[in-house]
N, C-alpha and C positions, 0 to 999 in steps of 0.2 A: 647592395645585396646581390645584384647580378654577378659582380666579380667574385663574391664569395661562393655563389652557387657554381660558377664556372670552375673555380679552383677545386672545390670539394668534388665535383663530378669527375674531373680529370684524375684526381687522386683516387677516387672510387675505382676507376678502371685499373690503375696501377696496383691498388690494394687487392683487387680480385685476383690478379696474377700472382702477387706476392703470397696471398693466403693459400692459394692452390699449391705453390711451390713448397711452402712450409708443411702442408698437410700430406703431400703425396706419399711420403714414406712413413706416415704415422698411423697405419691401420692397426689400431689397438683393440684388444678384446673388450666387448661392451657388456653392460648390464641391461640388456634390452627389456627385461621384464619390469624394470623400474621406470622406463621412459614412456612418454605418450606415444601413441601409434601414428598421430598425424604428422604430415611433412610440411616443410616450408613452402609458402606460396609467394613470398616476397623477400627480397634482400634489401635491407635498409642501411644507409650510411648516416650516422648521427654525429653531429658536431655541435656540442652544447645543446641548445634548444632547437637547432635546425636539423631537419631530417629530409633525406631524399630517398624515395623508394622506387623499386622496379620489380614488376611481376616476373617470377622465375620462368613462367610459361613463355613469356615474350623472349627471354634469353634463349630458351631451347629452340623456339621457332626460328630465331635469327641464326643460331648455330647450324641448324639443319637446312634452312631454305634461304637464308639472308633476308627474309621478309621482316620489315621493320614496322613495329606497332607505333602508335602515337606516343606512348610513354617512352619507348626506347628511342624514338627519333629525337626527343628532347634531350636524352642523354648523349646520343651519338653526335649531336650538333656541336658538342664541346670538344670533339676529337677530330683531328685531321685525318686525311685518307690513310696515311701510314699507320696511325694508331688504331683506326678502325680495322685495318687488315690484321694487325697484331692481335687484336681482340678476337677476330674471326678465327685466326690460326689457333689461339689458345683454347677456344671452345671445341676445337677438333681433337685436342689431346685427350685420349682415353687410355688409361693404363690397365693392363691385365697383370694383376699382382698375385704373388704366392700368398694365399691366405694364412696357411700354417706358419710360414716363416715370419710374416709380419705380426702375427699374434704374439710371437715370442718377444717382440720389442717391448711388451708391457713390463718386462723384467729389467729393461735397460734403464740406467739412470738418465742418459741423454734423451731417450724417448719421452720419459715422463716430464723432464724439464721443458722440452720444446712444446709438448702439448699443453703444459701449464701456461707457458707464455702466450701461446696462440689463444687459449681460452680467455685470457684477460682482455683481449681485444673484442670479444663477443659479449655484448651487453645482455644480461638476463636479470630477471627479478629474483630468481632463486640462486642457489649455489651449485647448480648442476652443469656448469659450463663445460668442464672436462668430459663429463659423462655424455653430454649432448654431442660433443664432437666425436667421441668414440662411436656413438650410435650412427651418426651421419657417415662416418668414414667406412665402417664395416658394411653398412647397407649399400652405400655407393659402390664400394669395391665388389660387392656380390651381385650388383646389377648386371644385366646381360651385356651392356656396353662397357663395363669396367669403370674404374674410378676416374672421374673427370670433374671439371668445374660444375657442370650441370647435374650429374648424378649425385655429387656431394650436396649441392644446394637442395635438390629435391628430397634428399633423405634426412635433412636436418629436422630433428623432432620438435618443431615449433612452427606456428604458422608464419612467423617472421624470423629471419636471421638478421640481427641488428649488430652492425659493426661500429664500435666506438672509435672514431677516427683518430683522436689524439693518442689513445692507447695503441692503436694499430701501427703508428709510426715506429714503435719499438720492433716491429717485425721486419722492417726494411733491411736492417743490418744482417739479420739472420738469413735473409733470402740471397744475400751476396755470397757466392761460394768462393770468389777470389777477391779479397778486399784490398783496397789501396787507397791512399789519401791523395788529395790534389797536389801535394807537394813532394810526392815520392813516385818513383816509377812503379808500374804494376809488377807484382811478384807472385810466385806460387807459394801461398801459405794455406793451401786447402786443408791440410791436416789439422789446423787449428779451428776450422769451421764446424760448428755443431751440425749443420745440415749435411756437410760432406761426411762427417763421422757416422751419422745415422743412415745415410744412403749406403755407405760401404758396409755397415753392420747388416743392413737388409740383404745386400748381395751375398754376404758370407752365410747368413742363415738360409737364404733361398737356394744356394748352390752347394752347400756342404755335402761332401761325399758323392756328388753326382758327376756323371760323365756326359759331355755334350759333343755333338758332331761339329759344332762351330761356335766360337766365342768372338765377340766384338769388343775391343778396347778403344775408347776414344773420348773426345771432349764433348761439348754441348751439341755439336752438329750430329754426332752419332747418338747422343742421348735422346735427341728429338724423335728417333725412330721407335723408342720403346722396345718391347719384346715382340717385334712384328716380322721377324725373319723366319718364322716357322718353327715347327716342332723340332726339338733336339738342339736348339740354339739358345744363347743367352747374351744379352746386351749389357756389358759392364761399363758403358759410357757414363761419364760424369762431367758436369759443367765445370769449366775452368781448368780441366786436366792438361798438364804438360808432361814431359818425360819424367820430371822430378816426382810429381805426385803419382804418375803411373807406376813407377818403381815402388813407391810406398804402398799403393793399392795391391800390387801383385804380392808383395811381401806379406800382406795381411791375408790374402786369399789362399796362398800356398798351404798354410797349416790346416785350412778347411778341406784340403784334399780334393778340390774340384779339378776335373780333368777335361781337356779340350782337344779333340782330334785336329781341328783346324783353328787357327787364330788369325784375326785381322787386327792390325794396329793402325789406328788412324789418329795420329797426333802431329803436332808441329806448329799449328796456328798460334796457340798460346805461348809456345816457346819463343816464337818470333815476337809476339806482343810483349813478353817479359824481357826481351833483349838478351836472351841467353847466348853465351859465347859458343863458338863453334865446337871447341873441345868439350865443354860440359854437355852440350846437346848430344854429340856423338857418343860420349861416354855413357850417358843415361839411356839413350836408345839401345845401345848394345847391352846394357845391364837388363833392360826390360825384355829384350829378346832372349837372353840367357835364362831369366826367370820363367818366361813362358815355356821354354823348352823343358824345364823341370816339371811342368804340369802335364807331361805326357803328350805334348803337341807334336804332331808329325809334320805339319805344314804351317808356315807362317807367311802372311802377306802384309806388305806395308801399303798404306794409302798416303799419297802426297798430302802435305799440309794444304788446307782449304784457302783459296784466295777470297778476298772480299771485293766489293766494288771500289772504284777509284775514290769516290767520296768518303766511304767508310775508312779506307786506308789512310786518309789524311787526318782522321780524328783519333788520337791515341787512346781515347776512352772507349772506342768502339772496336777497332781492329788494328792489326800490325801493318806497318808500311809494306806495300807490295814488294819492294826490293828485298826486304828482310825475309819475306815468305819465300821468295825465289832462292835466297841463300840457304834457308832451312831445307828446301826441297832438294837442292844440290847435295846437301849433307845426307839426306835420307837415301839418295841414290848411292852415295859412297858407302854408307853403312850396309845397305842392301847387297852391294857387290862383295863387300868383305865377308858378310855373313852368308852369302850365297842364297839369298831369298829374293823373291820377285817384288817389284813395286807395281801395284795394280792401278795404273793411271788411266788406262783407256776407258774404263766404264764411267768415270766421273768427268771425262773430257767435255761432254755436252753441257756441263754446268758453266763452262767458261768460253770467253772469246778473247783471244790473245792474253791468256792467263789473268783474266779479270772476270769476276762473278757477274753473270748476266742479270740485269735489273729485273727482268720478269720472273726470276727464280728466287728472289729474296724479298723479305718484308722490311728488313732493317739494314741491308747492305752487307751484313756479315753472316747471318744465319739463313737457312733454306726455308722457303715457303712450301706449301703442299706439293707443288709441281716439282720443286727442287728435291724434296725428300723422296718423291717417287723415283726420280732418276738415280739418286744415291742408293736407295733400297734395291733397285734393279741391279745395280753394279755389284752390290754385296751378295745378292742371291746367286749371281753368275759365278762369283768366286767360290761360294759354298757349294756349287753344283746343284742348286735347287731350281735352275732354269734350263 
């Protein structure tokens, strides 16, 4: 039984992140008048007859102060130091979302499909699973801190949020924005991902006809920042993005008539991971630059592809080999010279030592932790002239 508990508890952590990833773009209009007014006090993982519960108040306290209760300590004991840090980082994610834009997702087929799938993993005695998720998401997003794991859990309209573990495994594939099998090389097939499609649909609805002082286009490292670059900016970062999907993203955004005075393009890491050829990468980056210019952009800045740690670079399931990232960055410099636009490398230089990501600025060897994000955000603010 102890092995079963260990396995379920570790999966519980992964599921928490997966559930949040699936829900973050699904702020749907709710029928609050039909729902109970009480909120969840515990999150419960159910596997057959076995249940493991954790007070949500303990999760909030841990996220805010790192204070560990007795119940939480039992849970954390099954996680190593790296996984505990990843959980702590995930609890810090709080998204400020455009309520009006996200409400319109109620009319999209993909939004309804994803919410329906997510609701199947939440065990309830009634048939109000979708409705309950709607209530939790809209109330969580309207909270002062924005939508995050904790605000969602606290807003769920039941005293317990019960996750059916076997059904929840169906969500894992949905959370992967760039899918690849073990016997094939990673590739950019984001456009076929339901999560990518709904994330992009949200961006279109949120920015349609608007003008921004600054726009950020990038992959998961940029997406980590959320919309935290200040008033008049928008973060179009998407997990798994390469120059291929960036071109697709821009082609979808242009008909929405969004305008950006300054644009920052931060891609290349996934291009290196996908093993993209030099010619294709250069071609797609130039296409992206041309598309951005049609959006009324006066200034464009390129950010070099992000390096990982040495250990991460040796694992093809985590990050690209460092020599390939070097190669991509050389191509970025070549395209920048041809297009007569700057490469803003100085601001992110503190992230690295000899072109290797510093261990103290990452939680997984590839993405930035809170301190790393702070450095990256500062660099972007300087480019945008906000510092």
